[in-house]
N, C-alpha and C positions, 0 to 999 in steps of 0.2 A: 487737201490736208483730210485725214479719215474722221467721220463723224460717229457718235454713238450708235447710229442706225449700222454703218458700215460693220461695228465691233459686233452689234447683235447678230447681224446676219453671218459672219465670219465664225462667231461660236457656235450659232444654231441656237439662240434663245431670243427671248423678247427684249425689248428697249428698256422695260420695267426691270427685269432681272439684272442687265447691265447697271441701270442706276443702283438698284440695291447693293451691289458689289462695289460702285464708286463710293457708296455712302457707307460702306463697311458693315451693312445690314447683318445681324445675326442668322437671319433666317436662311441666309444661303449656305448650302453645302459645301464642304471643302473642296468637291470634285468640280461643281458647278465655277466656282469662283478661281480653280484654276485652268478652268478652259476660256474663261471670259479674258483674264490675265494674260493668256498665250496670245488670243485674238488681239489684244490691246498691243503687246510686244510686236506682233506679226505685221499690224498695220501702222506702228510707230504712233500709236493714239497717245495724245497727252490731255488729261482733264483740264477744262479751263478754270485756273484760279480766278479770274476776274469776275465771273459769275457768281462766284460765292461770296466775293468781298464787295461788289455792287449790292448785294443783297443785304449785306450788313451782317451776314450770318457769322463771318470770320476773315480772319487776317491772312490764312494760308500758313501760318507758322506754328509747328508742333516741336515744344523744349524737351529736350534730352537732357537730364543732369544724373552724370556718374561719379563715381569716385576718382576714375582715372581712365586714360586710354592707353597705359603702359600693358594692362594686364590683356592678353587676346581675347578674354572672356568677354569684357566689356565691348572690344572693338566688335567682335561678331555680333554681340546684342543691338549695336548700332547700326550696323550693316543691315540687319534684318528690320529695324523700324523704318531705315531710309528707303529700304524696299517697300514697305506698306505704305508710306507717304507716297510716293511715287505713283502708285495706282489708284490714288484718289485726289491726285493733283495739289498735294500740298509740299511744304518744303521742312525740314528738320533744321532746328539751330541747338547745338550741342556746347554744354558747359561743363567743367570737372570742378570738384569740391575738395579732392585730396583728403577727403574724410575730416574736414574741419569744419565744426558746425557754424563758425561765424561767418566762413565764405559760401556755406550752404545757404544761410540766410540771405546776405548779400545778393547772391546770384538768383535766387528765387523772386526776391524783391524786383531785381532789374527786370527779367523776363516778364513777369506780370505787366510792368510799365510798358513793355513793348508790345504789348496787345496780343500776346500767344493765344490759340486756341484753346490748347490743352497741354498738359505736363506728364511726361513720363520720368519718373524719379526712383533714384536708389538713394535715399536719405541717409543723413547722419542723424544723431539723436534730436537735432535741430527741428525734427517732424513735428514732434508734440508741442513746441512752442510757436511753430508757424500754424497749425491746424485750424485753429478758430478763424484766423484772418484769410487762410487761403480758402476755407470752404465759402467764406462770406463773397468772395470774387465769383462765385460759380462757374469757375473754370473747371472742367473736368480733368481729374488728377488719377493716375494709376502707380502705386508703388509696385517696383519689380525688384525680384530675387529676396523681398524680405515680407514678414506679414506685418499690416498695418492696422491699427484701432481706428484711424480715422478715415482712410480713403481705400477704394476698391486696390487690391493688390493680387499679385501672382508669385508665388515663391516656390522655393525648392525645400523639402524636408533635410535641412542640413544635419537636423540631430541623427536622422536614420542613416545619412550617408556616412556619419562620423562613426556610429555604431557598426556599420558594415566594413570600416576599414579596419575597425578593433576585432571584429570576428575574423578578417582575413589573416591579420596577424596571428591571431590565438590559434588558428587552426593550421597555420604554417609552423608552429611550434616555438615561437618567439616568447620570451618571458621577461626580456628587459625593453621597456618602450619609452619612446619620447616623441616631442612633437614640437612644430615650429608654429606658433600663432600670432594673431595681431590683437593687441589688447582693445577691448570694446567692440570688436567686431567677431571673434571667433569663440567667445565665452561659451556659447550654448554648445557649439561642436564639442570644445574641450570637455565640458562637463558630461557629455554623453558618452564621450569616447573614454573617459576615465571613469565612469560608471559601469561601462560594459566590462573593462579589464578588471575592474574591483571585484565584481560579481561573480569572478572566476577564481577568485582567491590570490589575485595577482597585485602587483603595486607599481605606480608610476613614480620613479625616483625623481626628486625637486631637481636634481642636477642635469636631467635630462629634458627639462620643459624650458622651452625657450621663447620668450616673450618678445615680440617688437612693438615699439610704442604706436599707438593709434596714428596713422598718418605717415608714418614713415616709410611704410610699406607701398604706399602710393607713388613715391618720389623716385625718380632715378637717381639723383644725387644724394649720397648718405646711404641709400638703401643697399648698395653693393659691399660696401665696407661692414654693415651690419651682417649680412650674410657671409661674408668671408670670415668674420671674427667666431660665426655659428660653426663653420666648418673647421677652423682650426681646432675648436674645443671638440667637436665630434671626431676628428682624426688623432686626436692625442689620446684619447679613451674609446676605443672602438668597439673594444669587447664588453663595455659597460653600456653600451645601446644597440641594439640588434636592428630595430625598426624605426621608423620614424615618419609621422606624416607631416605634411606641409601645405599651408594654407592656400597655396596655388600654383600652378603648372610653372609659372615663370620662376618663382623664387625654387620650386623643386629640382628645376633644371640647371640653375647656378650650383645648387648645393652637390647636386649629381656630379656635375662636372668638376666641383673643387675637389670632392672626396676622391674621385678617380685620379685626380693630378698628385694627390699625396698617398698613392697605393692603396686606397681603402677600396675594396671590390664591393660594387653595387649589381646584385641584393647579396652576395655571399657574406660578407661583413656586416653592412646595413640595408637592409630592405627599406623603399621607399615608395610610399603613395601621396597624392596629392588630391586636390579638388579643381574641377571645371571641364576636364577632358577637352581642351582645346586643340587646336592644329598642333602647337608644341608637344602636347602631351604625346598626341597621336603618331607624330614624326619622330621622337625621341625615346616612343615605347616605354612611356611612365604610365605606372598604375594611377588610375585617376577616377573619381565621381563624376559621371556624364550627367550633363543637364541639358535638356532639350532645349536650344536655345530659341529656335524657329516657334516651337509652341509657346514657350514663355512671353514672346515678342510679340506675337500675333494676338494671343488673349489679351493682353495689357493694351493692345493697340486698341482692339474692339472694346474694351472698355471706355477709353476716353473718345471714341468716334461713335459711339451709339447714339441716337438722335433721341430715343425713348428716355422718358425720366425714371429715375431711380428712387425706390422708397428706401431701400437696405443696402448696406454696404456689403460688396461680393469679394470674396477670398477664396483663392484657388491656390491648393497646394499639390505640387507635382512630385510625383516619386523619382528620384534620381537612381542611377545603379552604378555600381564598381565595376569598371573595365580593368580587367587584371593583365598586366604586361611585364617586361622582363624587369623593370625596376624593383620587383618585389618578389620575383620568382624565379629559380633557375630554369632555364627551358633546356630540355637536352635532346638534340636532333641527331637521330640516328638514322643511317642509309641502309637500304637492304640489299 
């Protein structure tokens, strides 16, 4: 079995550097971390959890709490967390709260009782209620994809993303706008998107605003019937809404397929854009706001596994960018 010395020799670094990589130390530059991890993979080196556990420092468990695993965005996030954990000899335990605050609270209480080392969390509004108690446990917490007032966080500027979609639609010549969003989750997006449109002297008709009850978009059962109803309404009056943004790639994909099945052309009749830029958006050529999942996950993971004491809450906000594809623009291909 390979040792830490073998990894250091293979990577061409000191054993101290390998140790810093294993402890996710912030002082290690990305290039060095990559070389050390490649050496670990080549040698099939697995850090020993028992050494940590016997020292009383940790249980070796990192908890990840997400809204759901239906959305590929959260699956990709989880995959990166698991990869990060593997390189420091820890294991990930994952739970989903379906955007239900009561479930969120029960899950967090259960995980703390299991003796987790740290928590990576996409919370509901239960975050505020749990904050004082959770801080008192001294368990490192990082909130992911949202801004937090209580814990370290890594977020995406969703408001800017919504504005970018509005700008894209306006520049494409659209004058009738619509959206599909989740109540209590996408309100900031809707506000920024609407302000951008109204600032240009345009309006968003109420009949083109489709709100999904919070939590319903996280489930398979019932979710499809809600989207089917939206598709029926859009198809019945396609000329009254020429562009639409949808809260994630999964819902956007279903709506696009539903519209096409009803002879509504995308993007000619209705242009569509969504959020997350998951593998689904890439394969189905959906215009979507890209989120750097690897960067988000690594920053969050570093926050909860940094051994040094922190005096202040850290907050990172990452800028996303709009990837324009065939769901929102007509692409003409000519041969010479």
